[in-house]
C-alpha angles and dihedrals in degrees: 000000000000123000124240114252115279099007119161122193111198122194119186107205138181114181092337101134094125093056094039091055088066101035103045099058090048091051092047091051095047099038106030095158095048126099107245112197127182118195107208105210100202096301119186095199127068097281094129094048090049092052092050090051092052092050098242128131119260134192119190131207111213087230137003109289096169139270093277092052090052091052091049090049089052093045092053093048097042117110097194129103087217121050126200118193120200137169119240097218097093096259093106119063128213088223092066095054092084093053092054091049092047089056091045090057088059091077103276124129096212135019120195125202106235118211122213117238089254091054094061122097100261136330092275092058091046092052092046092048091047088055093047091049093053094045091049093045089054091051096050096033091230130098113263110195098184119011099176103043112127092198109095144135116215141168106259097223091054093045096050089050088076102035092112090060097052116103123224093241137075095287098081094110090056095052097045093046095052091041091057091049093047092049091047098244112151114250127192133193123219119191114238137180112244111199116205111284120258113236132001123324119239093213121100114208102222100030096045095035092056091043090049092052090053089048090052088057092043090052090045090056089047097048106025108009095169087059088066102029100044097058089048091048091047092050092051090048096050090046090053090048090050094048092044090052090050096048092044091055097042103035104008088234139122101227133210088247091059091048090048092051093048093048092047090049088054094047094048089050093050092047090052092048091053093045089051089057094046091049090055089062090064090063100040091106096038091116092063 
């Protein structure tokens, strides 16, 4: 295989030497002309030494800053017009890179490697990801098949447009996916086989799951505020109507509680409306 011109393959890694030992030689063989860049996020194993032995570029953080921070470091240093992001834990295969690039050439701005349910790390992760996918799909009004996959090919110019929005944690795929949909950039999904990871995961189910759910709502208010504020406003309004109906029947009065609920419903709706206008400013230059 020969690499397209100016292709950069970026691999954020933290203590992933065991997985990189398998992945890097395959990438170097399949894509000899590509820039292969490993971002060592404060590893305590021999990740950096292994990268040097394999003849790939490596950038190191002095301490762990997070998966998203490593992705941003790699995106800033990449020379390619096309960026491919992969994990170094053995779940992403060099053989699938070409399939993502082929879909990208069909006119898409980003192609995401979609994992089957069996390819996700445990039933709990599959259930959680399914919930996140449906929630995000509702927010952007487009089907999202895999919100958290870190295996994707993307046009560098488009990706860097949203670098300032990306968090330093594990939620960068969520943010960039919803940003692309909000900006109107075409996104495609390509099914991949994800083998079991090599080594220990850095994710913690309850801690990171709760944090990720909060991030989903934070991203929702950033990209589609009315999707969050309008249902809350409607709930307050309907509760006010119900309470007013109850007090009218029982005491023949319009109570302060009803007034408070109606006022809060109006305030939440107006906050959502203003937030929607502010959000639109983030995408005013998305065609550049």
